[in-house]
N, C-alpha and C positions, 0 to 999 in steps of 0.2 A: 573229176578230177581228172576224168583221166582216161577213160576207156571208151570203147565202141558203145554206141547207143544201145541200151538194152531194150530191144524193140517191143517185146510184149508189154513190159512194165511201162516203157516210155509212151507207147501209143495209147495204152489204157489210161495212163495218168493224164495225157494231153486231152483225151476225150472227156475225161472228168473235168479238167480245168476249163475246157471250152463250154461244156454244159453248165458249169457253175459260174460262168462269166457274169451273169446278171445277179448272182447271189451276193449280197453285201457281207455275208457271214463266212467268207472264204478268202484264202490267200494262196497264191500259186508261186512255188519256188522251182526254178530250174537250177540243177546242181550237177557238178562233176561228181563222179562216184567215189565211194570210200567211206563216207560218214553214215551210210545207210546199210553197211555190210554187217552181217551177223545178227544173232538174237541173244540178248538185247543189243540194240545199236543206239548210238548217241542221238541221231536224228529222230528216230521214232520215239525215243524216250522224251526228248524235248518237245516234239510236235504234240504228243499226247498231253504233256503237262501244259503246253500253251493253249490247246483247245479247252482243257478243263478250266484254266484260269480265265480265258477270254470268251469262250464260246465260238471262236473262229476256227473253221476247219482248214487243214493244210492239204493242198493238192501238190503232189511231188512228182517232178519229171527229172529223170536222171539220164545223163549222156556224158560223152567225153568232154574234156576241158574246152577244146576248140569248138566242139559240136554245139554245146549249149549257147555259146556266144553267137555262132552262126544262126542258130534258131531265133534268138532274140533279134538279130539283125534282119532276118527275113520277115519277122512279124512287126517291124518298126511302124508300119502304117496302121496296124491294128494290134497293139501289144496284148499278149496273153499272160505273160509272167509279171509278177510283182517284185520278186527278189531273185538275184542271180548270185550263184556261188561258183567260182572257178579258180584255177591256179594261174600264177604268172607264167608267161607274159600275156595270157588271154584276158585277165581282168584289166590290164593296162590297155589292151586293144579295145575292149568294150568301152572304156572311158574315152579313149582317143576318138572312137567312132561315134561318140555322142549317144551311147545307148544307156547311160546311167544318169541318175538325177542326184544332186548333192543332198546329203543327209548326214547329220551328226548324231549318232546314236547316244542314248543314255549310257554313261560310263566310259565314253570315248576318252575322257581325260586319263583313264587308267591304261590306255593302250599307247605304247611308245610311238612318238610322231614319225620316227624313221621307218616304221613298218606299215604306215597307212598313207592314203592319197592326200597330198597337200591341199587339194581342192574339195575334200570331203566327199569324193565319189565312191570310195570303197574303204573298207577296214579289214584287217585280218580276222579270221574266224577261228581257225585251228592251226597251230604251228606244226611243221612237218619237214622232213628232209628226204632227199633222194638217197636210195641205197640199191644194192643188187642182192639177188638171192641165188642159192645153189642147192642142189640135192646132196645132202650130207651122206646119204647111203650109197650113191653112185660115185661120188667124188671124195677121195680120202681127206682132203683139206680144202679150205676156201682158196680160190685163185688169189694170188698175192697182188697181181697187177693187171692193168689193161692189156699189157703185152702177153700175159699168160693166156688170155682168151683167144689168141691167134694160133695156139698150139693144135696139132692134129687130133688130140684126144677129144676136142670139142666140136669136131666136124658134124654139122647137122644137129647140134645140141644146144645152140644158143639162139635166143630170140629176144628182141627188145622192141618196145612199142614205137610207133611211127612218129618221128618229129613233125610238128605242125598239126597233128591230129590229136595226139595224147600229150598231156602236160608232162608226164614222166619221161616219155620218149624225147620230147623237146629238151628236157633237162639233161638227158644223156648226151645229146648233141652239144649242148652248151658246155657241159663239164669236160668233155673230151677236147673241145676247142681250147678250153682254159688250161688243162693240164699238159696238153701237147704244145701250147704256146702260140699256135697260129691256126687259122682256118684251113690252110693248105695241108698242114701236117695232120689235122684232125680228119679231113676228108680222105686223105691217103690211108689213115688208120681204118676208117669205115670201109674203104674199098677192100682192104686186106681181110677185114672181119667177115665180109660176105661169104668167104669160103666156108665159114662155120655157121653162118646165120641162116635160120630156117626161112625167114622172109618177113615182110612187113606185118604188123599187127596194130590195129587202131585201139586194141584193148590191152591195157596193162594188167588189170585185175585177173583176167582169165589165164595169164601166164603162170600164176602160182600153182594151180592144180596140175598143169603140165610138168612143171618142175618136180612137184611132189611125186608124180607117177613115173618120173624118169624119162618121159618123152623129151624133155629138155633137161640139161644139166645146169644152165645158168640163164637168168633173165633179169630184167630191171624191175624196179618197184619203188616203193617209198616206205618210210619207217612206220607210219601210222597204219597204212593198209596191210603191210606184210606182217606186222606184229599181231594184228587181229587174225589174219588168215592162218598163221602158223598153228593156231589152236586146232584147226581141222586138217592141217597139212604137216604132219609131224616130221617128214623128211626134209622140210625146207628150213634153211638157215640164212641169216642175213650177213652180208659182208660189204666192205668198202674197199675197192681196188685202188692201188697206188698208181700214180702217174709215172712218167719216165724218170723223174727226179727222185722217186722213192717216197714222195710225200702222199699221204692219204687225205683226200679232199672230197667234200661234198658241198651241196648247195641247198639252201632252204627252199621248200616248196609249200608255202602256206596255202590253205584254203582261204580265199578272200571273198567278202560279201558286199554287195551293193544293191541299191534300190533302182529298179528299172525305170527309165524315163518313160512317162506316159502310162505308168502302171495302172491297170483298171481298178485296183484296190490298194492304192498307195498308202493310205493310213494303216491298213492291216499289215502291209509290208513293213512299215516302220515299226509297228508293234512286234512283229516277228524278229526283226533284226535286233531290236532292244532286248528281247527275251533271250535270244541265242548268245548275245554278248553279255548278259547279266552275270553277276558274280556267282549266282547259284548254278546256272547252266555251265559256265566255264569251270566250275569246281568239279564237274563230272566228266570233263574232257579226257583226263588221263585214265580214269577208272573204266569208262564205257567206250569212248572213241579210240583210246590208246594213242591219242595225239597229245600235243602240249598246249596248255592254255595261252591266250594272247594277252590277258590282263596282267599287269605288274603286281596287282594285289592278290593274285591267285598263284601260289607257289606249290608245285607238286610235292607232296609229302608221303603219298601212298606208294606201295610197292611197284605198281605199274609205272608211275611217273618217274620213280628213281631208276627203274630199268631202262626207260627211254632215254633219260639223260646219260646213263652209263653207256648206252649203245653208241652215242656220238662223242663220248669222252676220248680225247686224243685225236679226234678227226678235225682237220682244218675246215672251218665253215667259210666258204667263199660266196658272197652275195653279189650277183651280177647287177649291172646297171640295166634294169628291166626296160627302161625307155629306149636305150640303145639297142637292146635285144629286139624289141618290137620293131624298131626302124629297119633292122637288117634281117628280120625273121624270114620274109618271103624269099629273099635272095639266098639265105643260108639253107632253107628247106629245099629250094631248087638245086643247090649245089650238092646237098645230101642225096637227093634222088639221082642226080647225074653220076655221082661217085659210086652209088650202090646199084644202079640200074633197077631200082624198085619203083 
């Protein structure tokens, strides 16, 4: 999803995946982080159930949203992954770069057409939203607006993940562009924010512990990940800052899933996609993953699901044109680097 490649886990998993390449009883998934966090976690719960039901072992490699797509691209002449999970606009990039194969999963008719690829290259897996976090012990109240983050009290106490590398960081850039009304105004804001910003971070997930310890007062994140992390980080609270017009806005950041083109175990990849999108697996999204299900026939009725819906109640949800975002992404990221000197 979203963060720096977790080297130890990623290298180990990749080694396992390579070693198991010739094994017909395996499936390899490259995924953005977030759904494998905590104990229990949704991924491992579903992977274990999948293996029990099918006998197929799941090899898991985790990295940032952009990093997993880059890895698939580098391996295009000799694909190692069967399934890719990442955030927008990186799933759109994978599709545009020809890295995904069309596949219509079982139960796809229960997933709203507007949320999936028209050509069948990817489907949403878990619904999620951008948010921010703050240390409620160090800060008396949540910052009300993006402008508040420019104040001197936050000098050296803010960090957000790097646009173009992390999905959440890219979302921050897009949201600021949206609420400030233009790219120029957004990059002027980011330039001013540098006085308080610790520096770039390709990991979103690691920022939560820093906020909890008070090394940071404010960071970016997403609702699914931070809701789960708060259990072990009691000083962390979620908030949504307002733009210059006083309106509180966020954007959806779903985990999206697709079949890798040329997958060495494509049939197993299809089975895993079907399994993760099944009604049974989706029914556990709120209780275990602390995200929101993507199927219209699975409605959150548990306490966790209701809390997630309550968190975004009253917040305006703005959905970007992800294809337009993708078209301009390299130029926008370059402009961000120029504005921030990062």
